[in-house]
C-alpha positions as CSV (number, residue, x, y, z in Angstrom):
1,M,157.7,41.0,-12.3
2,Y,156.3,42.1,-8.9
3,K,155.5,45.1,-9.4
4,L,153.3,43.7,-12.1
5,I,152.0,40.8,-9.2
6,K,151.6,43.0,-6.2
7,P,148.8,44.6,-7.1
8,I,146.8,41.7,-8.1
9,L,148.2,40.1,-4.6
10,F,147.0,42.8,-3.1
11,Q,143.3,42.6,-4.5
12,F,143.1,39.4,-1.7
13,D,143.0,39.1,1.8
14,P,146.7,39.1,3.0
15,E,146.0,35.8,4.2
16,K,144.9,34.3,1.2
17,A,147.9,36.0,-0.3
18,H,150.2,34.4,1.3
19,G,148.5,30.9,1.3
20,M,149.0,31.4,-2.5
21,T,152.2,32.6,-2.1
22,I,153.1,29.4,-0.9
23,D,151.0,27.2,-2.9
24,A,153.3,28.6,-6.0
25,L,156.5,27.5,-3.6
26,K,155.3,24.1,-3.1
27,F,155.3,23.8,-6.8
28,V,158.7,25.2,-7.4
29,Q,159.7,22.8,-4.8
30,R,158.0,19.7,-6.6
31,H,159.5,20.5,-9.9
32,S,163.7,20.4,-8.5
33,K,164.5,21.7,-11.8
34,L,162.9,25.0,-11.0
35,L,165.3,25.3,-7.9
36,P,168.3,26.3,-9.9
37,V,166.3,29.1,-11.6
38,V,164.7,30.3,-8.4
39,R,168.9,30.7,-7.2
40,Q,169.6,32.6,-10.3
41,L,167.2,35.1,-9.2
42,F,167.3,35.6,-5.9
43,H,171.1,34.4,-5.0
44,Y,174.1,36.7,-4.6
45,E,177.4,35.2,-3.1
46,N,180.5,37.0,-2.1
47,P,183.2,36.0,0.8
48,I,182.7,39.5,2.7
49,L,179.1,38.8,3.6
50,K,179.8,35.4,5.1
51,Q,179.8,34.7,8.9
52,N,180.8,31.8,10.7
53,I,178.8,32.4,14.5
54,K,178.0,29.7,17.0
55,G,179.5,26.7,14.9
56,I,177.6,28.1,12.1
57,S,178.4,28.9,8.6
58,F,176.2,31.6,7.2
59,P,176.2,32.9,3.5
60,N,175.2,36.5,4.3
61,P,173.5,38.2,6.8
62,I,170.1,38.7,5.8
63,A,167.5,35.8,7.6
64,L,164.3,34.7,7.0
65,A,161.9,35.8,10.1
66,A,159.7,33.1,11.5
67,G,156.2,33.1,10.9
68,F,156.3,33.3,6.4
69,D,156.6,29.0,6.9
70,K,154.9,28.4,10.4
71,S,154.5,24.3,9.0
72,C,158.4,23.9,7.5
73,E,156.5,23.0,4.0
74,V,158.7,25.1,1.7
75,P,162.0,24.9,3.0
76,K,163.6,23.7,-0.2
77,A,162.4,26.5,-1.9
78,L,163.0,29.2,0.3
79,E,166.5,27.7,1.0
80,N,167.6,28.7,-3.1
81,A,165.6,32.4,-2.1
82,G,169.2,33.9,-1.4
83,F,168.9,33.9,2.3
84,G,171.2,33.7,4.8
85,A,169.1,31.6,7.0
86,L,165.8,30.1,7.4
87,E,163.8,30.4,10.3
88,L,160.6,28.3,10.2
89,G,157.7,28.0,12.6
90,G,156.5,29.0,15.1
91,I,155.8,25.1,15.6
92,T,153.8,23.6,18.8
93,P,153.3,20.3,20.3
94,K,150.0,19.7,19.4
95,P,148.6,20.9,16.3
96,Q,146.6,24.4,16.3
97,P,143.6,26.3,13.9
98,G,144.9,29.8,15.6
99,N,143.0,32.9,16.1
100,P,139.7,33.0,14.3
101,K,139.5,35.0,11.0
102,P,140.5,37.8,9.7
103,R,143.5,38.0,11.6
104,M,146.1,39.3,9.5
105,Y,146.1,42.8,7.9
106,R,148.3,45.4,5.8
107,L,148.7,48.6,6.5
108,V,149.9,50.1,3.1
109,E,150.6,53.5,4.2
110,D,152.6,52.7,6.6
111,D,154.7,49.8,5.1
112,A,153.4,47.6,7.9
113,I,151.0,44.3,9.0
114,I,148.8,43.6,11.7
115,N,148.2,39.9,12.5
116,R,146.6,37.8,15.2
117,M,147.9,34.4,14.0
118,G,148.2,32.6,17.5
119,F,150.5,29.9,16.1
120,N,148.3,28.3,13.6
121,N,150.6,24.9,12.8
122,I,150.2,21.4,12.0
123,G,152.3,20.6,15.0
124,M,155.6,19.4,15.7
125,N,155.1,15.8,14.6
126,K,154.3,16.5,10.8
127,A,156.2,19.5,10.6
128,L,159.5,17.5,11.3
129,S,157.8,15.4,8.5
130,N,157.7,18.0,6.3
131,L,161.2,19.2,7.1
132,R,163.0,15.8,6.7
133,K,162.3,15.4,2.9
134,Y,165.0,17.5,2.4
135,S,168.8,18.4,3.1
136,Y,170.1,21.8,3.5
137,K,172.9,23.9,2.8
138,I,172.0,26.7,4.7
139,P,171.1,27.0,8.5
140,V,167.8,26.3,9.0
141,G,166.4,26.9,12.7
142,L,162.9,26.8,14.5
143,N,160.9,29.4,16.2
144,I,158.6,27.6,18.7
145,G,155.7,28.4,20.7
146,V,152.8,27.2,23.0
147,N,149.9,25.5,22.8
148,K,146.8,27.3,23.8
149,L,145.7,24.7,26.0
150,T,148.1,23.7,27.5
151,P,147.7,24.5,31.7
152,Y,149.4,27.8,32.4
153,E,151.7,25.6,34.7
154,E,152.9,23.8,32.3
155,R,153.5,25.8,29.5
156,Y,157.5,26.2,29.5
157,Q,157.4,22.0,28.8
158,D,155.8,23.1,25.5
159,Y,159.4,24.4,24.5
160,I,161.4,21.6,25.7
161,R,158.9,19.0,24.2
162,V,159.8,20.8,20.2
163,I,163.6,21.1,21.0
164,D,163.5,17.1,22.1
165,T,162.1,16.2,19.0
166,F,163.9,18.5,16.5
167,K,167.3,18.4,18.3
168,N,168.7,16.2,15.3
169,D,167.2,18.2,12.5
170,V,167.3,22.0,12.3
171,T,170.7,24.2,13.0
172,F,168.9,26.5,15.8
173,F,166.2,27.2,18.0
174,T,164.2,29.9,18.6
175,V,162.5,30.4,22.2
176,N,159.3,32.9,21.5
177,I,158.3,34.4,24.6
178,S,157.0,37.8,22.4
179,S,153.9,36.9,20.3
180,P,150.9,39.1,22.2
181,N,148.4,36.7,20.2
182,T,148.8,33.9,22.5
183,E,146.9,34.6,25.9
184,N,149.9,35.0,28.7
185,L,152.8,34.0,26.9
186,Q,154.4,37.5,27.2
187,S,154.6,37.2,31.4
188,F,157.1,35.2,30.8
189,H,159.1,38.5,30.4
190,D,158.0,38.4,34.4
191,K,161.3,38.0,36.8
192,D,160.2,34.8,38.4
193,E,158.1,33.3,34.9
194,F,161.3,33.7,33.3
195,S,163.6,32.4,35.9
196,Q,161.6,29.3,35.9
197,L,161.6,28.9,31.9
198,C,165.5,29.7,32.1
199,S,165.9,26.6,34.6
200,A,163.9,24.5,32.5
201,I,166.2,25.4,29.4
202,Q,169.3,25.0,31.4
203,S,168.2,21.7,32.7
204,Y,167.3,20.1,29.4
205,K,170.6,21.3,28.2
206,I,172.5,19.7,30.8
207,K,170.1,16.5,30.8
208,H,170.6,15.5,27.2
209,D,174.0,17.6,26.3
210,I,172.4,19.5,23.9
211,S,174.7,21.2,21.4
212,V,172.2,23.6,19.1
213,P,172.6,26.9,19.9
214,I,168.8,28.0,21.0
215,F,168.0,31.8,21.0
216,I,164.7,33.9,22.7
217,K,162.7,36.6,21.2
218,L,161.8,38.8,23.0
219,T,158.9,42.1,22.2
220,S,159.3,45.4,21.3
221,D,157.4,46.4,24.0
222,L,159.9,45.8,26.8
223,D,161.2,49.2,28.2
224,L,165.2,49.2,28.5
225,P,165.3,48.6,32.1
226,G,163.2,45.9,31.8
227,L,165.6,44.2,28.9
228,G,168.4,45.1,31.2
229,R,167.0,43.5,34.2
230,M,166.6,40.1,31.9
231,L,170.4,40.3,30.1
232,D,171.8,38.5,32.6
233,P,169.7,35.2,32.7
234,I,169.4,35.5,29.0
235,V,173.2,35.6,29.2
236,E,173.7,32.1,31.1
237,T,171.3,30.4,29.8
238,F,170.6,31.2,25.7
239,D,173.3,31.2,23.0
240,G,171.4,34.9,21.0
241,I,168.9,37.1,21.5
242,I,166.3,38.3,18.7
243,L,165.2,42.1,18.8
244,A,163.0,42.3,18.5
245,N,159.0,40.9,17.8
246,T,155.9,42.7,17.0
247,T,154.0,45.6,18.8
248,Q,150.7,46.3,20.6
249,Q,151.8,50.2,20.4
250,R,150.1,51.8,17.3
251,D,151.5,55.5,17.9
252,N,151.8,57.5,14.7
253,L,150.2,55.0,12.1
254,H,148.2,56.5,9.2
255,S,146.4,53.4,7.8
256,T,142.8,53.0,8.7
257,N,142.4,49.7,9.9
258,R,145.4,51.0,12.4
259,S,143.3,50.0,15.3
260,E,143.0,45.9,14.5
261,A,144.3,44.2,17.6
262,G,147.2,41.9,17.4
263,G,150.6,42.3,17.0
264,L,152.2,45.2,14.7
265,S,155.3,44.4,12.4
266,G,157.1,46.4,9.5
267,R,158.5,49.9,9.2
268,P,157.3,51.5,12.7
269,L,159.6,48.7,14.6
270,F,163.1,50.1,13.1
271,E,163.8,52.9,15.5
272,R,162.5,51.3,18.8
273,N,164.3,47.6,17.9
274,L,167.7,49.3,16.6
275,E,167.6,51.3,20.5
276,M,167.2,47.8,21.4
277,I,170.0,46.5,20.0
278,N,172.4,49.3,20.6
279,Y,171.3,48.6,24.5
280,T,171.9,45.2,24.6
281,Y,175.0,45.5,22.7
282,K,176.7,47.9,24.7
283,K,175.3,45.9,27.9
284,T,177.0,42.5,27.3
285,N,180.1,44.1,26.2
286,G,179.6,43.3,22.3
287,Q,180.2,39.4,23.4
288,F,176.7,38.1,23.0
289,L,175.0,37.4,19.4
290,I,171.9,39.7,18.5
291,I,170.0,39.5,15.3
292,G,168.0,42.0,14.5
293,T,165.0,42.5,13.3
294,G,161.5,44.2,12.5
295,G,161.0,47.4,10.0
296,I,164.4,46.7,7.5
297,F,163.2,47.5,4.0
298,D,166.5,48.9,2.3
299,T,170.2,48.5,2.7
300,D,170.2,51.8,5.0
301,D,168.2,50.0,7.7
302,V,170.6,46.7,7.4
303,I,173.8,48.6,7.6
304,M,172.4,50.6,11.0
305,M,171.3,47.3,12.6
306,L,174.7,45.7,12.4
307,R,176.6,49.1,13.4
308,H,174.3,49.5,16.3
309,G,175.2,45.5,17.1
310,A,173.2,42.9,15.4
311,S,175.6,40.4,13.6
312,L,172.7,39.2,11.3
313,V,169.4,40.5,10.4
314,Q,166.0,39.1,9.5
315,I,163.1,40.1,7.0
316,Y,159.9,39.2,6.5
317,S,157.3,42.5,6.4
318,S,159.1,43.9,3.6
319,L,159.2,41.1,1.7
320,V,155.2,41.7,1.4
321,F,155.6,45.1,-0.1
322,E,159.1,45.0,-1.7
323,G,158.9,41.2,-3.1
324,P,161.6,38.5,-3.4
325,G,164.2,40.0,-4.8
326,L,164.7,42.1,-1.6
327,T,167.0,39.7,-0.9
328,K,169.5,39.4,-3.3
329,K,169.4,43.6,-3.5
330,L,170.0,43.8,0.1
331,N,173.7,41.5,-0.2
332,K,174.8,43.4,-3.2
333,S,174.3,46.1,-1.9
334,L,175.9,45.6,1.6
335,T,178.9,44.5,-0.6
336,Q,179.4,47.1,-2.2
337,Y,179.1,49.8,0.5
338,L,181.4,47.5,2.5
339,E,183.9,47.4,-0.5
340,S,183.3,51.3,-1.2
341,H,184.4,52.3,2.1
342,G,187.1,50.0,2.7
343,Y,186.2,47.1,4.9
344,N,186.9,43.9,4.6
345,H,184.7,41.7,6.4
346,V,180.8,42.4,7.4
347,S,181.7,41.8,10.6
348,E,184.2,44.9,10.7
349,I,181.0,47.4,11.2
350,I,178.9,45.3,13.8
351,G,178.8,47.6,17.0
352,L,180.4,50.6,15.2
353,D,177.3,53.2,16.0
354,V,177.1,52.1,19.6
355,K,178.8,54.5,22.0
């Protein structure tokens, strides 16, 4: 069905097409009798894929990456679309419109997307209201950003505000310091800035005895020595790491709009992010949760990410090009791979290719 719909969707501006998709999911969500139909189409379940990580039960390792449902508008519909977890957002304390349009571009020849959205969302209070309309049977996490107008020296407090607001309503948080579309956000990768952020997160966790896992998402553009310098404070402060967000690199691209400003996602990120995952797994002796993302289009990609150290993976751009049936396809094929190679559980392949 998506093969028929895709050429029509691709006639529209990418953000317009995304809005049409969200509207369709809202329709499904309003008409609850359609939810089992969605589940039947896209859900695949097998005990070999189920993991318990950080006290969270993940029915499968294929999660939805942040950015698809920016304002927690359609989580109930997405819950039935075959994912092992959802990451909603990014959410900021105050509503913000994001950057001027157009701000999203398909790179069809490269299976990639460039975006400079700028954390457009309805703000934490309205987003929380959306989220609380339903209950959920799979992990639902929240990606957190900062408001563009927050004073520079107070930016880290934006993360704390959103965590405090959602702490009783989500399964995990992701502190996003990696978006290239918010001015100075990536400066949190610098040693002193990052130290301040870690201290704020640690103080909040101790003061409020918060048990919800907090992950951190880094940029693909961080070199391995820079990543290595950050790992000790990351392990001390956070419960997991997502590797990695979009890149500003434009090497070996073929699409005519490849020079547009913003973060590049999709297939071109895969090899670089795989290297970062391998490096992190090795440096942390396989004892720290890694979530892999970037350029995952087929089961071989999932297997490589897991074998290089990721326990879970996240997808988004590939859904644009491959359609919503991708989740079921990946989970079913991963199960077949595990069974045909004599593995009893998906956890058995995590880190196997790390030297």
